[in-house]
C-alpha positions in Angstrom: -37.4 70.8 -73.9 -40.0 73.0 -75.8 -40.4 75.0 -72.6 -36.7 75.7 -72.3 -36.5 76.9 -76.0 -39.6 79.0 -75.6 -38.2 80.6 -72.4 -34.9 81.3 -74.3 -36.7 83.0 -77.2 -38.8 85.0 -74.6 -35.5 86.1 -72.8 -33.8 87.0 -76.2 -36.9 89.1 -77.2 -36.9 90.9 -73.8 -33.1 91.6 -73.9 -33.3 92.8 -77.5 -36.2 95.1 -76.7 -34.4 96.6 -73.7 -31.3 97.1 -75.8 -33.3 98.7 -78.6 -35.1 101.1 -76.2 -31.7 102.0 -74.6 -30.1 102.8 -77.9 -33.2 104.7 -79.0 -33.1 106.8 -75.8 -29.4 107.6 -76.1 -29.7 108.6 -79.8 -32.7 110.8 -79.4 -31.4 112.5 -76.3 -28.0 113.1 -77.6 -29.3 115.3 -80.3 -30.9 117.7 -77.9 -29.4 121.1 -77.2 -27.4 120.9 -74.1 -26.5 124.2 -72.5 -23.4 124.6 -70.5 -22.8 127.3 -68.0 -19.7 129.2 -69.1 -17.1 129.6 -66.6 -14.9 132.6 -66.7 -11.7 133.1 -65.0 -11.4 136.6 -63.8 -8.4 138.7 -64.7 -6.2 139.9 -61.8 -7.8 142.8 -60.1 -11.4 141.9 -61.1 -13.6 140.9 -58.2 -16.8 139.9 -60.0 -18.0 139.3 -63.6 -21.6 139.6 -64.4 -23.8 139.2 -67.6 -26.9 141.3 -68.5 -26.2 144.0 -65.9 -28.5 146.9 -65.2 -27.1 149.8 -63.0 -29.2 152.8 -62.0 -27.9 156.0 -60.4 -30.5 158.1 -58.5 -30.1 161.5 -56.7 -32.8 162.9 -54.6 -35.3 160.1 -55.7 -34.8 161.1 -59.3 -33.0 158.9 -61.9 -29.6 160.4 -63.1 -28.8 157.6 -65.4 -29.4 153.9 -66.2 -26.9 151.6 -67.9 -27.7 148.2 -69.3 -24.7 146.0 -70.5 -24.2 142.5 -71.7 -21.2 142.1 -69.5 -19.5 143.9 -66.6 -16.3 143.4 -64.7 -16.3 144.9 -61.2 -13.0 145.9 -59.6 -13.0 147.1 -56.0 -9.3 148.0 -56.0 -9.7 150.4 -59.0 -13.3 151.4 -57.9 -14.4 151.0 -61.5 -16.8 148.9 -63.6 -15.7 147.8 -67.1 -18.7 147.1 -69.3 -19.4 145.8 -72.8 -22.2 146.4 -75.3 -23.9 149.3 -73.4 -27.1 151.1 -73.6 -26.9 154.2 -71.4 -30.0 156.4 -70.7 -29.6 159.8 -69.1 -32.5 161.6 -67.6 -32.6 165.4 -68.0 -34.6 167.7 -66.0 -37.9 168.4 -67.7 -36.9 166.8 -71.0 -37.1 163.4 -72.6 -34.4 160.8 -71.7 -31.3 160.6 -73.9 -30.2 157.0 -74.9 -26.7 156.4 -76.0 -25.1 153.1 -77.2 -21.5 152.0 -77.3 -19.3 149.0 -77.5 -17.5 149.5 -74.2 -17.6 151.8 -71.2 -16.2 152.4 -67.7 -18.2 153.7 -64.8 -16.0 155.4 -62.1 -17.8 154.6 -58.8 -16.0 157.4 -57.0 -17.2 160.4 -59.0 -20.0 158.6 -61.1 -18.4 159.7 -64.3 -19.0 157.3 -67.4 -16.6 156.8 -70.3 -18.3 155.3 -73.3 -16.0 154.0 -76.1 -16.4 152.5 -79.5 -19.1 153.4 -81.9 -20.9 155.8 -79.6 -24.3 156.5 -81.1 -27.2 158.8 -80.0 -30.5 159.0 -81.8 -33.1 161.6 -80.6 -36.8 161.4 -80.8 -36.9 163.9 -83.7 -34.5 161.7 -85.8 -31.2 163.7 -85.1 -28.2 161.3 -84.8 -24.8 161.9 -83.3 -21.8 159.6 -83.9 -18.4 159.6 -82.2 -15.7 157.3 -81.0 -15.6 158.3 -77.3 -18.1 160.2 -75.1 -17.8 161.0 -71.3 -20.6 161.8 -68.9 -19.3 164.2 -66.3 -21.6 163.7 -63.5 -20.8 166.8 -61.4 -21.6 169.1 -64.4 -24.4 166.9 -66.0 -22.6 167.2 -69.4 -21.6 164.9 -72.1 -18.2 165.7 -73.7 -15.5 164.5 -76.1 -12.4 165.7 -77.9 -12.9 163.3 -80.8 -14.5 163.8 -84.2 -18.2 164.3 -84.0 -20.9 163.9 -86.7 -24.4 165.2 -86.1 -27.0 164.4 -88.9 -30.6 165.3 -89.3 -33.1 164.9 -92.1 -31.8 168.0 -93.9 -28.4 168.8 -92.3 -25.0 167.5 -91.4 -22.6 169.0 -88.9 -19.1 167.7 -88.2 -16.3 169.0 -86.0 -13.8 168.1 -83.4 -14.9 167.8 -79.8 -18.3 168.4 -78.2 -19.8 169.6 -74.9 -23.5 169.1 -74.3 -25.5 170.1 -71.2 -28.1 167.4 -70.9 -30.6 169.6 -69.0 -30.5 172.7 -71.2 -29.9 170.5 -74.5 -27.2 173.0 -75.5 -24.6 171.6 -77.8 -21.2 173.2 -78.5 -18.9 171.8 -81.1 -15.2 172.9 -80.0 -13.4 173.2 -83.4 -13.2 172.5 -87.1 -17.0 172.9 -87.5 -18.5 172.2 -90.9 -22.2 172.4 -91.7 -24.1 171.4 -94.8 -27.9 172.2 -95.0 -29.9 170.4 -97.8 
């Protein structure tokens, strides 16, 4: 009889131990960060959606431009790429690269033009900053242009106006109209 009681207590202790370990394992593993792969349903006309995209355009072995975006939607039918949170770098001939950031952008795969939209910002190596809402890279002319309000600021000056055309190779900048300049 004592052996049966001892065996029962032994089995009860083993069952309680296994149950305790199981509960402990479930509680400690449920608090871990579990990452889920987000699934996106593409809008009609979108063939592919990618995150953390890097595109490079080369001509004659030289980089023309490089785009890095957090998100991109590729559309074969429109032959365009819609992008979000962009950093675009343009490579002038014999000059330092020009880096531009914007919230959104569209790359036209046919003519390689790039439209940058939303808080477009450029900062040069010497501290000059350019702000506008929209800016277009015209690949065939190698120019940046806009018809929107533009503000260019430096350490001791501020220039504003409507519209801008800038040749990336010669570094020429022309503000189209309503130019105001302040020098401190």
